[in-house]
Every structure is written in structure tokens, then in C-alpha cells.
C-alpha positions in Angstrom: 6.6 13.4 -31.6 6.5 12.3 -27.8 7.5 8.4 -27.4 6.8 6.3 -24.6 9.6 5.5 -22.1 10.1 3.2 -19.2 10.6 4.6 -15.8 11.2 2.9 -12.3 10.5 3.6 -8.9 13.7 4.1 -6.3 11.3 2.9 -3.3 9.3 -0.3 -4.7 11.8 -1.1 -8.1 8.5 -1.6 -10.1 9.0 -0.7 -13.8 5.9 1.5 -15.6 5.3 2.7 -19.2 4.3 6.3 -20.0 5.0 9.7 -21.6 6.3 11.1 -18.8 7.4 10.8 -15.1 4.2 10.1 -13.0 3.5 12.4 -9.8 3.0 9.3 -7.6 4.4 5.6 -8.2 1.2 3.7 -9.7 2.6 0.8 -7.5 3.8 2.0 -4.1 2.6 5.8 -4.4 6.1 7.2 -3.8 6.3 10.9 -4.5 7.6 12.1 -8.2 11.2 12.8 -6.8 11.6 9.1 -6.7 10.6 8.3 -10.1 13.4 7.9 -12.4 14.4 6.7 -16.1 15.2 3.3 -16.4 18.5 3.8 -17.3 19.4 6.1 -14.2 17.5 3.1 -11.8 20.0 1.5 -9.4 19.3 -1.7 -6.9 19.8 -0.6 -3.3 17.8 -3.0 -1.7 20.2 -5.1 -0.3 21.1 -3.2 3.0 23.2 -4.3 6.0 20.9 -3.5 8.8 21.4 -3.0 12.4 19.7 -5.1 14.9 17.6 -2.2 15.7 16.5 -1.5 11.9 15.8 -5.1 11.5 13.2 -5.1 14.5 11.6 -1.9 13.2 11.5 -3.5 9.8 9.8 -6.6 10.9 7.5 -4.9 12.9 6.7 -2.6 10.1 6.2 -5.7 7.6 3.5 -7.2 10.2 1.9 -3.9 10.4 1.6 -3.3 6.3 0.0 -7.1 6.2 -2.5 -6.3 8.7 -3.4 -3.0 7.0 -3.6 -4.6 3.2 -5.4 -7.3 4.8 -8.2 -4.9 6.5 -8.0 -3.1 3.5 -8.9 -6.0 1.2 -11.6 -6.9 3.5 -13.6 -3.7 3.3 -13.2 -3.6 -0.5 -14.9 -6.9 -0.6 -18.0 -6.0 2.3 -18.4 -2.4 1.9 -21.9 -1.8 0.3 -20.7 1.5 -1.1 -18.9 1.4 -4.6 -16.5 4.5 -3.9 -15.4 2.9 -0.6 -14.8 -0.4 -2.1 -12.9 1.3 -4.8 -10.7 3.5 -2.7 -10.1 0.4 -0.4 -9.3 -2.0 -2.9 -6.3 0.5 -4.2 -5.3 1.2 -0.7 -5.2 -2.6 -0.2 -2.4 -2.9 -3.5 -0.5 -0.2 -2.2 0.2 -1.8 1.6 0.8 -5.4 -0.2 3.4 -3.4 -2.1 4.7 -1.7 0.8 5.1 -4.8 2.6 6.7 -6.5 -0.4 9.2 -3.8 -0.3 9.9 -4.5 3.4 10.0 -8.5 2.6 12.8 -7.8 -0.1 14.7 -5.7 2.4 14.9 -8.5 5.0 15.4 -11.1 2.3 12.0 -12.8 2.6 9.7 -14.6 0.5 6.8 -12.1 -0.5 3.5 -11.6 1.7 0.9 -13.4 1.7 -2.3 -11.5 1.9 -5.5 -13.3 3.1 -8.9 -12.0 2.6 -10.3 -12.2 6.2 -14.0 -10.9 6.1 -14.4 -10.9 9.8 -11.6 -8.5 10.7 -13.6 -5.3 9.2 -17.0 -3.7 10.1 -19.9 -3.2 7.7 -20.4 0.3 8.9 -19.0 2.5 6.7 -18.5 5.5 9.5 -16.6 2.8 11.9 -14.6 1.6 8.7 -13.3 5.4 8.0 -12.4 5.6 11.4 -10.6 2.6 11.6 -8.5 3.3 8.7 -7.8 6.9 10.0 -6.4 5.4 13.2 -4.6 2.6 11.5 -2.8 5.2 9.1 -2.3 7.8 11.7 -0.3 5.1 13.7 1.9 3.8 10.8 2.9 7.6 10.3 3.6 8.1 13.9 5.5 4.6 14.0 7.8 5.2 10.9 8.7 8.5 12.2 10.1 7.2 15.3 11.7 4.2 13.3 13.0 7.0 10.9 14.6 9.0 14.0 16.5 5.9 15.0 17.6 4.5 11.8 21.1 5.2 10.3 21.4 3.2 7.3 20.9 5.7 4.5 18.5 2.9 2.2 16.4 2.7 5.7 16.1 6.3 6.3 15.0 6.8 2.4 12.4 4.2 2.8 10.6 5.4 5.7 10.7 9.1 4.7 8.8 8.1 1.4 6.3 5.9 3.4 5.7 8.5 5.7 4.8 10.7 2.8 2.6 8.2 0.9 0.6 7.1 4.4 0.1 10.9 5.0 -1.3 10.9 1.5 -3.9 7.7 2.6 -4.7 10.2 6.0 -5.5 12.9 3.7 -7.8 10.4 1.2 -9.6 8.7 4.0 -10.0 12.4 6.1 -12.0 13.2 3.0 -14.2 10.3 2.7 -14.6 10.6 7.1 -15.8 14.3 5.9 -18.3 13.6 3.0 -21.6 14.2 3.7 -23.6 11.3 5.7 -25.8 10.4 3.0 -22.9 10.0 0.1 -20.8 7.5 2.9 -23.9 5.5 3.5 -26.0 5.3 0.3 -26.0 1.3 0.1 -25.8 -0.8 -2.9 -26.7 -4.5 -3.5 -23.8 -6.1 -2.1 -22.1 -8.8 -4.5 -23.8 -12.2 -4.7 -21.9 -15.0 -3.5 -20.8 -16.2 -6.7 -19.7 -12.4 -7.7 -17.5 -12.3 -4.2 -15.7 -15.6 -5.3 -14.4 -14.4 -8.8 -13.4 -11.5 -7.0 -11.2 -13.4 -4.6 -10.0 -15.2 -7.9 -9.3 -12.0 -9.6 -7.4 -10.6 -6.1 -5.3 -13.8 -5.8 -4.3 -13.3 -9.5 -3.3 -9.8 -8.6 -1.2 -11.1 -5.4 0.2 -14.0 -7.3 1.7 -11.4 -10.0 4.3 -10.4 -7.1 5.9 -13.7 -7.4 6.7 -12.9 -10.8 8.7 -9.5 -9.8 12.5 -9.9 -9.6 14.0 -9.9 -6.3 
């Protein structure tokens, strides 16, 4: 009889329970080769950074926070249920990426704020902006990877380039979907529903403070 096991991600360090290794980390999206059994996991988050790597990771942290807030905004304001679901997931993944960079910099967990004015209510514009953001991240991380000399930093950027490329594929698929499915409007959540969603999301982000450093 198959037994559940504890696995851990080499990129974000978060543990998860399952019968077998996941094809992607449920938290940061890292690919399967970064998933290991708990007994094989090693904490390699503490790294002596060169000045150049520190500068690039600082830039990456701000970029991930910006993207997480943009995706969170879309997940709360879009009239399309599918878009809301996709962007809620993307926001959580980008928040995890920001947490990874904060940890390697020795900083506190990032605070992700719901700022509804930073995203458009137009589905086409939203998807185009998401595609632009993801392509920008891949381009920058590719350059940061070339500049990095620390093995751990190179591993992080390699993994994140793969993850963000997955996001490009996801957004591109939505962008190429028939117009009627993208523009199908649903009744937007009432204010009290949004307030409850805000409380739910706050609870989720507060949970990051419980993670081990």
C-alpha cells in the first residue's frame, strides 16, 4: 500500500505531503527536478553575495512584489471567473518568489498590498500587461543568471526563468482564447464579498510569517 510522504522544494524550501513527487512545486512552481524527499533536503538559503548579485536580487525582489500586487488586483477586480482564478494563483506564486529573494537577502517577509487601481478592468489589456511583465522578468533573469557567480544564485535564476516561462505559456493561451470566452462578464463581487476576500487573502499572506527562516 502506497504511503504519503513529505517532500520539499529546493528552491523555496516549502514542504508538502503527497504520495509521489509533484511535477511542479505547489508553492513556487519549480520543476520536478527541484523536488526532493524531506530526508534529502538541505537548507542552502544562506549565501555570501557579491555586490552585483545583491543588487540584482534586490531588483528581483521589487519586481516580484510589483507583479504579485498586479495579479492580486486582477484577481479581485476581473469580471471573468477563470481570469480571477488564474491571477489569484499567479499572485501567490509571485509572492513566494518575493519571499525567496527576501530570505536570501536576510530581510523580513514581503508585504503584498491590494491596490486595485494598478490593473485594468479590460480583460484584453490585463492579459497583454501580464504577458509583458512575464517576458520582462524572463529577460532580466536571463541577464542576471549570466552575471551570477554563486552556485545558489545561478540555481535560483535558472529555476525562476523556467517558472516564469510557464507563466508566459499560460497567459498566452488565455490571450489566444476566443474573444467571447475572454470577455464573458459575470456579476462582480459585491463590496462585502470583496471585503471577505481581502480578509481571506490577508490570512494567506500572514501565513508566510509562520514559515521557518
